[in-house]
C-alpha positions in Angstrom: -73.4 -2.6 -8.4 -71.0 -0.6 -6.2 -67.3 -0.6 -6.8 -64.5 0.8 -4.7 -60.8 0.0 -5.3 -58.8 1.7 -2.5 -55.7 2.1 -4.7 -57.6 2.4 -8.0 -56.1 0.9 -11.1 -52.7 0.6 -9.5 -51.2 3.2 -11.9 -48.7 5.3 -9.9 -49.8 8.6 -11.5 -53.4 8.2 -12.5 -56.4 8.4 -10.2 -59.7 6.7 -10.9 -63.4 7.5 -10.1 -63.5 4.5 -7.6 -60.5 5.0 -5.4 -59.2 6.6 -2.3 -57.3 9.9 -2.9 -54.5 9.8 -2.0 -54.2 6.0 -2.3 -52.1 5.9 0.8 -53.3 8.7 3.2 -51.2 10.4 5.8 -52.7 11.1 9.2 -54.0 14.7 9.3 -54.0 15.2 5.6 -57.2 15.6 3.5 -58.8 12.5 2.1 -61.3 11.8 -0.7 -63.2 8.5 -0.9 -64.7 7.6 -4.3 -67.1 4.9 -5.2 -68.6 4.0 -8.6 -72.3 2.9 -8.4 -75.0 1.9 -10.8 -77.8 4.4 -11.4 -80.2 2.2 -9.4 -78.1 2.7 -6.2 -79.9 5.3 -4.1 -77.3 5.9 -1.4 -73.8 4.8 -0.3 -72.4 5.0 3.2 -68.9 4.3 4.5 -68.1 2.9 7.9 -64.7 4.4 8.7 -62.7 2.9 11.5 -59.4 4.2 12.8 -57.0 2.1 14.8 -59.8 -0.2 16.1 -61.9 2.7 17.4 -65.7 2.9 17.0 -66.8 3.2 13.3 -67.9 6.6 12.0 -70.7 6.5 9.4 -70.1 8.8 6.4 -72.8 9.5 3.9 -71.3 9.7 0.5 -72.8 12.4 -1.7 -73.6 11.6 -5.4 -71.8 13.5 -8.1 -71.7 13.0 -11.9 -68.4 11.6 -13.1 -68.4 14.3 -15.8 -68.4 17.0 -13.1 -65.0 15.8 -11.9 -64.1 14.7 -8.3 -65.5 16.3 -5.2 -68.5 16.4 -3.0 -71.8 17.8 -4.3 -74.6 18.4 -1.8 -77.9 17.3 -3.5 -81.4 17.5 -2.1 -82.8 14.2 -0.7 -84.6 12.2 -3.2 -83.0 13.8 -6.3 -82.5 11.3 -9.1 -79.0 10.1 -9.9 -77.6 10.6 -13.3 -76.7 7.6 -15.6 -73.0 7.9 -14.7 -72.7 8.4 -11.0 -69.9 8.6 -8.5 -70.2 9.0 -4.7 -67.6 10.7 -2.7 -66.7 12.4 0.5 -63.8 14.6 1.6 -62.6 14.2 5.1 
């Protein structure tokens, strides 16, 4: 199972582990993509397209939800934890 809800739960002030932060990005500002995945998921990629241009493939790095949001670089093949998020900051 992989879950991504671009605007999260829809709560105006709360962010979730499976949403885009900020929910409505502004061109040129930092962006964080979050995905919630089952422990059996080995990797997650995002194909990001801007204004109909060619897609850019982003490898999302696994992080434990308990570690908080952000990108964690992990060695290839390292086992995922039971509660896993994937994310990338652009």
